[in-house]
N, CA, C and O atoms as a CHARMM CRD file, in Angstrom:
* protein
*
  356
    1    1 UNK  N    114.22700 124.68700  57.84000 PROA 1      0.00000
    2    1 UNK  CA   115.67100 124.84400  57.67500 PROA 1      0.00000
    3    1 UNK  C    116.06800 126.29600  57.38700 PROA 1      0.00000
    4    1 UNK  O    117.22900 126.66800  57.55500 PROA 1      0.00000
    5    2 UNK  N    115.11800 127.10200  56.96000 PROA 2      0.00000
    6    2 UNK  CA   115.44800 128.49200  56.64400 PROA 2      0.00000
    7    2 UNK  C    116.00600 129.25700  57.83000 PROA 2      0.00000
    8    2 UNK  O    116.94900 130.03300  57.68100 PROA 2      0.00000
    9    3 UNK  N    115.42600 129.04100  59.01500 PROA 3      0.00000
   10    3 UNK  CA   115.91900 129.72800  60.21300 PROA 3      0.00000
   11    3 UNK  C    117.33900 129.27800  60.53800 PROA 3      0.00000
   12    3 UNK  O    118.17000 130.08900  60.94800 PROA 3      0.00000
   13    4 UNK  N    117.62100 127.99500  60.35700 PROA 4      0.00000
   14    4 UNK  CA   118.96000 127.48000  60.62100 PROA 4      0.00000
   15    4 UNK  C    119.96200 128.03800  59.60900 PROA 4      0.00000
   16    4 UNK  O    121.06700 128.43400  59.98200 PROA 4      0.00000
   17    5 UNK  N    119.58100 128.07100  58.34200 PROA 5      0.00000
   18    5 UNK  CA   120.47400 128.61600  57.31500 PROA 5      0.00000
   19    5 UNK  C    120.77100 130.09100  57.57900 PROA 5      0.00000
   20    5 UNK  O    121.91400 130.53000  57.46000 PROA 5      0.00000
   21    6 UNK  N    119.74900 130.84100  57.93300 PROA 6      0.00000
   22    6 UNK  CA   119.94300 132.26100  58.23100 PROA 6      0.00000
   23    6 UNK  C    120.85200 132.43600  59.44200 PROA 6      0.00000
   24    6 UNK  O    121.71000 133.31800  59.45300 PROA 6      0.00000
   25    7 UNK  N    120.66700 131.59700  60.46400 PROA 7      0.00000
   26    7 UNK  CA   121.50600 131.68800  61.65300 PROA 7      0.00000
   27    7 UNK  C    122.96900 131.43900  61.34500 PROA 7      0.00000
   28    7 UNK  O    123.83800 132.15600  61.84100 PROA 7      0.00000
   29    8 UNK  N    123.25300 130.43200  60.53400 PROA 8      0.00000
   30    8 UNK  CA   124.63500 130.15100  60.14700 PROA 8      0.00000
   31    8 UNK  C    125.21100 131.34300  59.38200 PROA 8      0.00000
   32    8 UNK  O    126.33300 131.77200  59.64900 PROA 8      0.00000
   33    9 UNK  N    124.45900 131.86600  58.45100 PROA 9      0.00000
   34    9 UNK  CA   124.93300 133.00200  57.65200 PROA 9      0.00000
   35    9 UNK  C    125.25900 134.20400  58.53100 PROA 9      0.00000
   36    9 UNK  O    126.28900 134.85100  58.34100 PROA 9      0.00000
   37   10 UNK  N    124.39900 134.50200  59.48100 PROA 10     0.00000
   38   10 UNK  CA   124.63200 135.66200  60.34800 PROA 10     0.00000
   39   10 UNK  C    125.78700 135.39500  61.30900 PROA 10     0.00000
   40   10 UNK  O    126.55300 136.30900  61.61400 PROA 10     0.00000
   41   11 UNK  N    125.92700 134.16200  61.79100 PROA 11     0.00000
   42   11 UNK  CA   127.06700 133.84100  62.65200 PROA 11     0.00000
   43   11 UNK  C    128.39200 134.01900  61.93600 PROA 11     0.00000
   44   11 UNK  O    129.35400 134.52100  62.51800 PROA 11     0.00000
   45   12 UNK  N    128.44800 133.61200  60.67800 PROA 12     0.00000
   46   12 UNK  CA   129.66500 133.80500  59.87500 PROA 12     0.00000
   47   12 UNK  C    129.89500 135.29200  59.62800 PROA 12     0.00000
   48   12 UNK  O    131.02000 135.77600  59.75500 PROA 12     0.00000
   49   13 UNK  N    128.84200 136.01000  59.28000 PROA 13     0.00000
   50   13 UNK  CA   128.97300 137.44800  59.04500 PROA 13     0.00000
   51   13 UNK  C    129.45200 138.16400  60.30300 PROA 13     0.00000
   52   13 UNK  O    130.29500 139.05800  60.23200 PROA 13     0.00000
   53   14 UNK  N    128.91800 137.77300  61.43700 PROA 14     0.00000
   54   14 UNK  CA   129.31500 138.38600  62.70200 PROA 14     0.00000
   55   14 UNK  C    130.81100 138.17700  62.95400 PROA 14     0.00000
   56   14 UNK  O    131.50200 139.10600  63.37300 PROA 14     0.00000
   57   15 UNK  N    131.30800 136.97900  62.70500 PROA 15     0.00000
   58   15 UNK  CA   132.73500 136.70600  62.87600 PROA 15     0.00000
   59   15 UNK  C    133.56900 137.55000  61.92300 PROA 15     0.00000
   60   15 UNK  O    134.65300 138.00600  62.28700 PROA 15     0.00000
   61   16 UNK  N    133.07800 137.76100  60.71400 PROA 16     0.00000
   62   16 UNK  CA   133.77300 138.61000  59.74200 PROA 16     0.00000
   63   16 UNK  C    133.79000 140.05400  60.23500 PROA 16     0.00000
   64   16 UNK  O    134.83400 140.70700  60.23100 PROA 16     0.00000
   65   17 UNK  N    132.63300 140.54300  60.65600 PROA 17     0.00000
   66   17 UNK  CA   132.50700 141.93700  61.09000 PROA 17     0.00000
   67   17 UNK  C    133.35100 142.22600  62.33200 PROA 17     0.00000
   68   17 UNK  O    133.83500 143.34400  62.50200 PROA 17     0.00000
   69   18 UNK  N    133.53000 141.24000  63.18900 PROA 18     0.00000
   70   18 UNK  CA   134.32500 141.41000  64.40400 PROA 18     0.00000
   71   18 UNK  C    135.82500 141.27600  64.13800 PROA 18     0.00000
   72   18 UNK  O    136.63100 141.48400  65.04500 PROA 18     0.00000
   73   19 UNK  N    136.20500 140.93500  62.91900 PROA 19     0.00000
   74   19 UNK  CA   137.61100 140.78000  62.58500 PROA 19     0.00000
   75   19 UNK  C    138.19900 139.45400  63.04200 PROA 19     0.00000
   76   19 UNK  O    139.41900 139.28800  63.04500 PROA 19     0.00000
   77   20 UNK  N    137.35300 138.51200  63.42700 PROA 20     0.00000
   78   20 UNK  CA   137.83400 137.19300  63.83300 PROA 20     0.00000
   79   20 UNK  C    138.38800 136.45600  62.62300 PROA 20     0.00000
   80   20 UNK  O    139.42900 135.80300  62.70500 PROA 20     0.00000
   81   21 UNK  N    137.68900 136.56500  61.50200 PROA 21     0.00000
   82   21 UNK  CA   138.16400 135.98500  60.24700 PROA 21     0.00000
   83   21 UNK  C    139.03900 137.00600  59.53100 PROA 21     0.00000
   84   21 UNK  O    138.78900 138.20700  59.63800 PROA 21     0.00000
   85   22 UNK  N    140.05000 136.56300  58.80800 PROA 22     0.00000
   86   22 UNK  CA   140.90500 137.50600  58.09000 PROA 22     0.00000
   87   22 UNK  C    140.14800 138.16800  56.94000 PROA 22     0.00000
   88   22 UNK  O    139.18000 137.60700  56.42800 PROA 22     0.00000
   89   23 UNK  N    140.58300 139.34600  56.54000 PROA 23     0.00000
   90   23 UNK  CA   139.87300 140.09000  55.49400 PROA 23     0.00000
   91   23 UNK  C    139.69900 139.34200  54.18000 PROA 23     0.00000
   92   23 UNK  O    138.72600 139.58200  53.46600 PROA 23     0.00000
   93   24 UNK  N    140.62600 138.43700  53.84200 PROA 24     0.00000
   94   24 UNK  CA   140.51100 137.71200  52.57500 PROA 24     0.00000
   95   24 UNK  C    139.61400 136.47900  52.66900 PROA 24     0.00000
   96   24 UNK  O    139.43100 135.78100  51.67200 PROA 24     0.00000
   97   25 UNK  N    139.05800 136.19900  53.83200 PROA 25     0.00000
   98   25 UNK  CA   138.24100 134.99900  54.01800 PROA 25     0.00000
   99   25 UNK  C    137.08300 134.88800  53.02400 PROA 25     0.00000
  100   25 UNK  O    136.85700 133.79700  52.50200 PROA 25     0.00000
  101   26 UNK  N    136.33800 135.95900  52.73700 PROA 26     0.00000
  102   26 UNK  CA   135.21100 135.79300  51.81100 PROA 26     0.00000
  103   26 UNK  C    135.63000 135.34600  50.40100 PROA 26     0.00000
  104   26 UNK  O    134.85600 134.69400  49.70100 PROA 26     0.00000
  105   27 UNK  N    136.84200 135.69400  49.99300 PROA 27     0.00000
  106   27 UNK  CA   137.29600 135.30500  48.65700 PROA 27     0.00000
  107   27 UNK  C    138.05200 133.97900  48.65500 PROA 27     0.00000
  108   27 UNK  O    138.14000 133.31900  47.62000 PROA 27     0.00000
  109   28 UNK  N    138.59600 133.58600  49.80200 PROA 28     0.00000
  110   28 UNK  CA   139.49800 132.44600  49.84400 PROA 28     0.00000
  111   28 UNK  C    138.97000 131.23400  50.61300 PROA 28     0.00000
  112   28 UNK  O    139.47200 130.12800  50.41700 PROA 28     0.00000
  113   29 UNK  N    137.98300 131.40900  51.47300 PROA 29     0.00000
  114   29 UNK  CA   137.53400 130.34000  52.35500 PROA 29     0.00000
  115   29 UNK  C    136.11600 129.91700  52.02100 PROA 29     0.00000
  116   29 UNK  O    135.35700 130.65800  51.39700 PROA 29     0.00000
  117   30 UNK  N    135.77800 128.72300  52.44700 PROA 30     0.00000
  118   30 UNK  CA   134.40400 128.22800  52.33400 PROA 30     0.00000
  119   30 UNK  C    133.95600 127.75400  53.71900 PROA 30     0.00000
  120   30 UNK  O    134.76500 127.27400  54.51300 PROA 30     0.00000
  121   31 UNK  N    132.68800 127.89100  53.99200 PROA 31     0.00000
  122   31 UNK  CA   132.12400 127.41600  55.25000 PROA 31     0.00000
  123   31 UNK  C    131.27400 126.19000  54.95200 PROA 31     0.00000
  124   31 UNK  O    130.41700 126.21800  54.06900 PROA 31     0.00000
  125   32 UNK  N    131.51500 125.12600  55.68600 PROA 32     0.00000
  126   32 UNK  CA   130.71600 123.91700  55.56800 PROA 32     0.00000
  127   32 UNK  C    130.07400 123.68900  56.93200 PROA 32     0.00000
  128   32 UNK  O    130.76700 123.62800  57.94800 PROA 32     0.00000
  129   33 UNK  N    128.76200 123.56600  56.95200 PROA 33     0.00000
  130   33 UNK  CA   128.05200 123.38200  58.21500 PROA 33     0.00000
  131   33 UNK  C    127.09200 122.20600  58.09800 PROA 33     0.00000
  132   33 UNK  O    126.33400 122.09700  57.13400 PROA 33     0.00000
  133   34 UNK  N    127.13700 121.34500  59.07800 PROA 34     0.00000
  134   34 UNK  CA   126.16400 120.26000  59.17700 PROA 34     0.00000
  135   34 UNK  C    125.14400 120.69700  60.22800 PROA 34     0.00000
  136   34 UNK  O    125.48400 120.89100  61.39500 PROA 34     0.00000
  137   35 UNK  N    123.91100 120.84500  59.80600 PROA 35     0.00000
  138   35 UNK  CA   122.87500 121.37200  60.69100 PROA 35     0.00000
  139   35 UNK  C    121.72400 120.38400  60.74800 PROA 35     0.00000
  140   35 UNK  O    121.29300 119.85300  59.72500 PROA 35     0.00000
  141   36 UNK  N    121.23600 120.14600  61.94700 PROA 36     0.00000
  142   36 UNK  CA   120.05900 119.31100  62.13800 PROA 36     0.00000
  143   36 UNK  C    119.05900 120.10800  62.95200 PROA 36     0.00000
  144   36 UNK  O    119.41300 120.70300  63.97000 PROA 36     0.00000
  145   37 UNK  N    117.82200 120.12200  62.51300 PROA 37     0.00000
  146   37 UNK  CA   116.75200 120.79900  63.23500 PROA 37     0.00000
  147   37 UNK  C    115.70500 119.75000  63.59700 PROA 37     0.00000
  148   37 UNK  O    115.20500 119.03000  62.73200 PROA 37     0.00000
  149   38 UNK  N    115.38600 119.67500  64.86800 PROA 38     0.00000
  150   38 UNK  CA   114.37700 118.74100  65.33400 PROA 38     0.00000
  151   38 UNK  C    113.04600 119.07200  64.67000 PROA 38     0.00000
  152   38 UNK  O    112.58100 120.20600  64.78000 PROA 38     0.00000
  153   39 UNK  N    112.42500 118.12700  63.99100 PROA 39     0.00000
  154   39 UNK  CA   111.14700 118.40000  63.32900 PROA 39     0.00000
  155   39 UNK  C    110.04800 118.84500  64.29900 PROA 39     0.00000
  156   39 UNK  O    109.07300 119.46700  63.87900 PROA 39     0.00000
  157   40 UNK  N    110.19400 118.53900  65.56700 PROA 40     0.00000
  158   40 UNK  CA   109.19700 118.94200  66.56200 PROA 40     0.00000
  159   40 UNK  C    109.41100 120.37600  67.05300 PROA 40     0.00000
  160   40 UNK  O    108.63200 120.88200  67.86100 PROA 40     0.00000
  161   41 UNK  N    110.45100 121.01800  66.57000 PROA 41     0.00000
  162   41 UNK  CA   110.74200 122.38400  67.01400 PROA 41     0.00000
  163   41 UNK  C    109.57000 123.30800  66.69400 PROA 41     0.00000
  164   41 UNK  O    109.01300 123.27100  65.59700 PROA 41     0.00000
  165   42 UNK  N    109.21200 124.12900  67.66200 PROA 42     0.00000
  166   42 UNK  CA   108.10300 125.05600  67.43100 PROA 42     0.00000
  167   42 UNK  C    108.51200 126.51900  67.62200 PROA 42     0.00000
  168   42 UNK  O    107.65400 127.40000  67.67400 PROA 42     0.00000
  169   43 UNK  N    109.82500 126.78200  67.72700 PROA 43     0.00000
  170   43 UNK  CA   110.30400 128.15200  67.91500 PROA 43     0.00000
  171   43 UNK  C    111.43400 128.41900  66.92700 PROA 43     0.00000
  172   43 UNK  O    112.60100 128.16600  67.22700 PROA 43     0.00000
  173   44 UNK  N    111.08800 128.92800  65.76000 PROA 44     0.00000
  174   44 UNK  CA   112.09800 129.17000  64.72100 PROA 44     0.00000
  175   44 UNK  C    113.08000 130.25800  65.10800 PROA 44     0.00000
  176   44 UNK  O    114.22300 130.24500  64.65100 PROA 44     0.00000
  177   45 UNK  N    112.66100 131.19300  65.93400 PROA 45     0.00000
  178   45 UNK  CA   113.59700 132.21900  66.39900 PROA 45     0.00000
  179   45 UNK  C    114.68900 131.59900  67.26600 PROA 45     0.00000
  180   45 UNK  O    115.84400 132.02300  67.21000 PROA 45     0.00000
  181   46 UNK  N    114.33100 130.60200  68.06200 PROA 46     0.00000
  182   46 UNK  CA   115.32600 129.90500  68.88100 PROA 46     0.00000
  183   46 UNK  C    116.27400 129.10000  68.00500 PROA 46     0.00000
  184   46 UNK  O    117.47400 129.05700  68.27300 PROA 46     0.00000
  185   47 UNK  N    115.75300 128.45900  66.95900 PROA 47     0.00000
  186   47 UNK  CA   116.60800 127.74900  66.00400 PROA 47     0.00000
  187   47 UNK  C    117.61100 128.72800  65.40300 PROA 47     0.00000
  188   47 UNK  O    118.80300 128.43200  65.32600 PROA 47     0.00000
  189   48 UNK  N    117.13100 129.88600  64.98000 PROA 48     0.00000
  190   48 UNK  CA   117.99000 130.91500  64.40100 PROA 48     0.00000
  191   48 UNK  C    119.08900 131.31500  65.38300 PROA 48     0.00000
  192   48 UNK  O    120.26600 131.32400  65.02400 PROA 48     0.00000
  193   49 UNK  N    118.71000 131.64700  66.62800 PROA 49     0.00000
  194   49 UNK  CA   119.69600 132.07500  67.62300 PROA 49     0.00000
  195   49 UNK  C    120.70800 130.97300  67.91300 PROA 49     0.00000
  196   49 UNK  O    121.90700 131.23900  68.00600 PROA 49     0.00000
  197   50 UNK  N    120.23400 129.74200  68.05600 PROA 50     0.00000
  198   50 UNK  CA   121.15000 128.63000  68.33600 PROA 50     0.00000
  199   50 UNK  C    122.16300 128.44900  67.21600 PROA 50     0.00000
  200   50 UNK  O    123.35500 128.28100  67.47400 PROA 50     0.00000
  201   51 UNK  N    121.69400 128.48400  65.97300 PROA 51     0.00000
  202   51 UNK  CA   122.60200 128.28300  64.84300 PROA 51     0.00000
  203   51 UNK  C    123.55500 129.45900  64.66900 PROA 51     0.00000
  204   51 UNK  O    124.72500 129.27400  64.33100 PROA 51     0.00000
  205   52 UNK  N    123.05400 130.66000  64.89900 PROA 52     0.00000
  206   52 UNK  CA   123.92600 131.84400  64.83300 PROA 52     0.00000
  207   52 UNK  C    125.05400 131.71600  65.84500 PROA 52     0.00000
  208   52 UNK  O    126.22400 131.89000  65.50400 PROA 52     0.00000
  209   53 UNK  N    124.70400 131.41300  67.08900 PROA 53     0.00000
  210   53 UNK  CA   125.69900 131.30800  68.15200 PROA 53     0.00000
  211   53 UNK  C    126.64500 130.12600  67.91500 PROA 53     0.00000
  212   53 UNK  O    127.84100 130.23000  68.18800 PROA 53     0.00000
  213   54 UNK  N    126.12100 129.01000  67.41100 PROA 54     0.00000
  214   54 UNK  CA   126.95600 127.84500  67.14300 PROA 54     0.00000
  215   54 UNK  C    127.95500 128.12000  66.02800 PROA 54     0.00000
  216   54 UNK  O    129.12400 127.75200  66.14200 PROA 54     0.00000
  217   55 UNK  N    127.51000 128.76100  64.95500 PROA 55     0.00000
  218   55 UNK  CA   128.41600 129.07300  63.83800 PROA 55     0.00000
  219   55 UNK  C    129.50700 130.03600  64.29200 PROA 55     0.00000
  220   55 UNK  O    130.68600 129.83800  63.99800 PROA 55     0.00000
  221   56 UNK  N    129.10800 131.06400  65.00100 PROA 56     0.00000
  222   56 UNK  CA   130.07600 132.04900  65.49500 PROA 56     0.00000
  223   56 UNK  C    131.06300 131.37800  66.44800 PROA 56     0.00000
  224   56 UNK  O    132.27200 131.58200  66.33900 PROA 56     0.00000
  225   57 UNK  N    130.54800 130.58100  67.38000 PROA 57     0.00000
  226   57 UNK  CA   131.41000 129.90100  68.34300 PROA 57     0.00000
  227   57 UNK  C    132.37400 128.93000  67.69300 PROA 57     0.00000
  228   57 UNK  O    133.52400 128.82000  68.11800 PROA 57     0.00000
  229   58 UNK  N    131.91900 128.22500  66.66800 PROA 58     0.00000
  230   58 UNK  CA   132.78900 127.28100  65.96800 PROA 58     0.00000
  231   58 UNK  C    133.91900 128.00800  65.24800 PROA 58     0.00000
  232   58 UNK  O    135.05300 127.52900  65.22500 PROA 58     0.00000
  233   59 UNK  N    133.61700 129.14800  64.66900 PROA 59     0.00000
  234   59 UNK  CA   134.64900 129.92200  63.98100 PROA 59     0.00000
  235   59 UNK  C    135.67300 130.43200  64.98200 PROA 59     0.00000
  236   59 UNK  O    136.87700 130.32400  64.75100 PROA 59     0.00000
  237   60 UNK  N    135.20300 130.98500  66.08700 PROA 60     0.00000
  238   60 UNK  CA   136.11700 131.48300  67.12100 PROA 60     0.00000
  239   60 UNK  C    137.02000 130.34900  67.60900 PROA 60     0.00000
  240   60 UNK  O    138.23200 130.52700  67.72900 PROA 60     0.00000
  241   61 UNK  N    136.43600 129.19300  67.88800 PROA 61     0.00000
  242   61 UNK  CA   137.22400 128.05700  68.36800 PROA 61     0.00000
  243   61 UNK  C    138.25500 127.62600  67.33200 PROA 61     0.00000
  244   61 UNK  O    139.40600 127.35500  67.67400 PROA 61     0.00000
  245   62 UNK  N    137.84800 127.56100  66.06700 PROA 62     0.00000
  246   62 UNK  CA   138.77000 127.13700  65.01200 PROA 62     0.00000
  247   62 UNK  C    139.94000 128.10900  64.86800 PROA 62     0.00000
  248   62 UNK  O    141.09100 127.68900  64.74900 PROA 62     0.00000
  249   63 UNK  N    139.64800 129.38000  64.88000 PROA 63     0.00000
  250   63 UNK  CA   140.71300 130.37900  64.73000 PROA 63     0.00000
  251   63 UNK  C    141.67100 130.33500  65.91300 PROA 63     0.00000
  252   63 UNK  O    142.87300 130.54700  65.75300 PROA 63     0.00000
  253   64 UNK  N    141.14300 130.06000  67.09200 PROA 64     0.00000
  254   64 UNK  CA   141.97300 130.00200  68.30500 PROA 64     0.00000
  255   64 UNK  C    142.62000 128.64200  68.51800 PROA 64     0.00000
  256   64 UNK  O    143.37100 128.45100  69.47400 PROA 64     0.00000
  257   65 UNK  N    142.32700 127.68100  67.61400 PROA 65     0.00000
  258   65 UNK  CA   142.91900 126.35800  67.72500 PROA 65     0.00000
  259   65 UNK  C    142.34800 125.54500  68.87900 PROA 65     0.00000
  260   65 UNK  O    143.05700 124.76100  69.51000 PROA 65     0.00000
  261   66 UNK  N    141.07400 125.73700  69.14600 PROA 66     0.00000
  262   66 UNK  CA   140.41700 125.03500  70.25400 PROA 66     0.00000
  263   66 UNK  C    139.40700 124.02200  69.73700 PROA 66     0.00000
  264   66 UNK  O    138.75900 124.28200  68.72400 PROA 66     0.00000
  265   67 UNK  N    139.25600 122.93100  70.36300 PROA 67     0.00000
  266   67 UNK  CA   140.02100 122.48400  71.52000 PROA 67     0.00000
  267   67 UNK  C    141.44100 122.08500  71.09600 PROA 67     0.00000
  268   67 UNK  O    141.70400 121.80800  69.92600 PROA 67     0.00000
  269   68 UNK  N    142.33100 122.06500  72.06300 PROA 68     0.00000
  270   68 UNK  CA   143.70000 121.65100  71.77200 PROA 68     0.00000
  271   68 UNK  C    143.72700 120.15200  71.50200 PROA 68     0.00000
  272   68 UNK  O    142.78200 119.43300  71.82700 PROA 68     0.00000
  273   69 UNK  N    144.81700 119.69400  70.90500 PROA 69     0.00000
  274   69 UNK  CA   144.94300 118.26500  70.64600 PROA 69     0.00000
  275   69 UNK  C    144.90400 117.48900  71.95900 PROA 69     0.00000
  276   69 UNK  O    144.27900 116.43000  72.01400 PROA 69     0.00000
  277   70 UNK  N    145.54100 117.97100  73.00300 PROA 70     0.00000
  278   70 UNK  CA   145.52400 117.26700  74.28500 PROA 70     0.00000
  279   70 UNK  C    144.10200 117.13000  74.82600 PROA 70     0.00000
  280   70 UNK  O    143.75500 116.09000  75.38600 PROA 70     0.00000
  281   71 UNK  N    143.27300 118.16900  74.66800 PROA 71     0.00000
  282   71 UNK  CA   141.88000 118.10200  75.12000 PROA 71     0.00000
  283   71 UNK  C    141.08800 117.07300  74.31400 PROA 71     0.00000
  284   71 UNK  O    140.29400 116.31800  74.87500 PROA 71     0.00000
  285   72 UNK  N    141.30300 117.04600  73.01500 PROA 72     0.00000
  286   72 UNK  CA   140.61600 116.06900  72.16200 PROA 72     0.00000
  287   72 UNK  C    141.07100 114.66100  72.52700 PROA 72     0.00000
  288   72 UNK  O    140.25200 113.75000  72.64800 PROA 72     0.00000
  289   73 UNK  N    142.36700 114.48700  72.70000 PROA 73     0.00000
  290   73 UNK  CA   142.91700 113.18600  73.03600 PROA 73     0.00000
  291   73 UNK  C    142.34900 112.69000  74.37100 PROA 73     0.00000
  292   73 UNK  O    141.99100 111.51800  74.48800 PROA 73     0.00000
  293   74 UNK  N    142.26400 113.54900  75.35500 PROA 74     0.00000
  294   74 UNK  CA   141.71900 113.17300  76.65600 PROA 74     0.00000
  295   74 UNK  C    140.23200 112.83000  76.55000 PROA 74     0.00000
  296   74 UNK  O    139.78300 111.84500  77.13700 PROA 74     0.00000
  297   75 UNK  N    139.47400 113.62200  75.81600 PROA 75     0.00000
  298   75 UNK  CA   138.04200 113.36800  75.66500 PROA 75     0.00000
  299   75 UNK  C    137.77700 112.05500  74.93200 PROA 75     0.00000
  300   75 UNK  O    136.76600 111.39800  75.17700 PROA 75     0.00000
  301   76 UNK  N    138.67800 111.67500  74.03900 PROA 76     0.00000
  302   76 UNK  CA   138.49600 110.43200  73.27800 PROA 76     0.00000
  303   76 UNK  C    138.64300 109.18800  74.14800 PROA 76     0.00000
  304   76 UNK  O    138.24500 108.09700  73.74000 PROA 76     0.00000
  305   77 UNK  N    139.20300 109.34300  75.32800 PROA 77     0.00000
  306   77 UNK  CA   139.35600 108.19700  76.21600 PROA 77     0.00000
  307   77 UNK  C    138.02300 107.73400  76.79200 PROA 77     0.00000
  308   77 UNK  O    137.86700 106.56500  77.14500 PROA 77     0.00000
  309   78 UNK  N    137.06500 108.64700  76.88700 PROA 78     0.00000
  310   78 UNK  CA   135.73300 108.29900  77.42300 PROA 78     0.00000
  311   78 UNK  C    134.66500 109.03300  76.62100 PROA 78     0.00000
  312   78 UNK  O    134.01300 109.93500  77.14700 PROA 78     0.00000
  313   79 UNK  N    134.47200 108.65600  75.33700 PROA 79     0.00000
  314   79 UNK  CA   133.53000 109.38400  74.49300 PROA 79     0.00000
  315   79 UNK  C    132.08700 109.19000  74.95300 PROA 79     0.00000
  316   79 UNK  O    131.68800 108.09100  75.34100 PROA 79     0.00000
  317   80 UNK  N    131.32800 110.25100  74.90500 PROA 80     0.00000
  318   80 UNK  CA   129.89500 110.16600  75.20300 PROA 80     0.00000
  319   80 UNK  C    129.22000 111.44400  74.73300 PROA 80     0.00000
  320   80 UNK  O    129.86300 112.47700  74.54800 PROA 80     0.00000
  321   81 UNK  N    127.93300 111.35300  74.54700 PROA 81     0.00000
  322   81 UNK  CA   127.09700 112.51000  74.27700 PROA 81     0.00000
  323   81 UNK  C    125.68600 112.13800  74.69800 PROA 81     0.00000
  324   81 UNK  O    125.44600 110.98900  75.07000 PROA 81     0.00000
  325   82 UNK  N    124.75200 113.06900  74.65200 PROA 82     0.00000
  326   82 UNK  CA   123.39900 112.75000  75.12500 PROA 82     0.00000
  327   82 UNK  C    122.69300 111.66500  74.32200 PROA 82     0.00000
  328   82 UNK  O    121.69400 111.11600  74.78600 PROA 82     0.00000
  329   83 UNK  N    123.18300 111.34600  73.14100 PROA 83     0.00000
  330   83 UNK  CA   122.49700 110.40200  72.27400 PROA 83     0.00000
  331   83 UNK  C    123.14000 109.01600  72.23700 PROA 83     0.00000
  332   83 UNK  O    122.49700 108.04300  71.84400 PROA 83     0.00000
  333   84 UNK  N    124.40800 108.92600  72.64400 PROA 84     0.00000
  334   84 UNK  CA   125.09200 107.64000  72.56100 PROA 84     0.00000
  335   84 UNK  C    126.33900 107.65300  73.42800 PROA 84     0.00000
  336   84 UNK  O    127.12900 108.59700  73.37900 PROA 84     0.00000
  337   85 UNK  N    126.51200 106.61900  74.21200 PROA 85     0.00000
  338   85 UNK  CA   127.73100 106.38700  74.96800 PROA 85     0.00000
  339   85 UNK  C    128.11600 104.92000  74.74000 PROA 85     0.00000
  340   85 UNK  O    127.34900 104.02100  75.08300 PROA 85     0.00000
  341   86 UNK  N    129.29000 104.67400  74.16700 PROA 86     0.00000
  342   86 UNK  CA   129.67000 103.28900  73.90300 PROA 86     0.00000
  343   86 UNK  C    129.87200 102.51700  75.21200 PROA 86     0.00000
  344   86 UNK  O    130.33600 103.07100  76.20900 PROA 86     0.00000
  345   87 UNK  N    129.51700 101.23700  75.18800 PROA 87     0.00000
  346   87 UNK  CA   129.69500 100.37700  76.36500 PROA 87     0.00000
  347   87 UNK  C    131.18700 100.05800  76.56700 PROA 87     0.00000
  348   87 UNK  O    131.66100  99.97000  77.70000 PROA 87     0.00000
  349   88 UNK  N    131.91000  99.88900  75.46400 PROA 88     0.00000
  350   88 UNK  CA   133.34100  99.59500  75.54000 PROA 88     0.00000
  351   88 UNK  C    134.01300 100.13400  74.29100 PROA 88     0.00000
  352   88 UNK  O    133.40800 100.21200  73.22200 PROA 88     0.00000
  353   89 UNK  N    135.24300 100.49300  74.44500 PROA 89     0.00000
  354   89 UNK  CA   135.99300 101.03000  73.29800 PROA 89     0.00000
  355   89 UNK  C    136.87600  99.94000  72.74600 PROA 89     0.00000
  356   89 UNK  O    137.59900 100.16400  71.77600 PROA 89     0.00000
């Protein structure tokens, strides 16, 4: 989990350094991240890069208001992911 934690931290720092987050964010905001690392993973550097990019991307999306409500609403009509697709809603 150390590589994942470091990746999240650097992704947040990168967003701060790029000015994506407002200057008062470190004093006023908190970051909550749910991270899962496959126990079979054998490349901790890849875990680090994935988590860094995911944290940064999530912050950018949140600040830009993405996805839009219409996109979320449309996606909810046919929910699926690689791990589960409901048979009926």
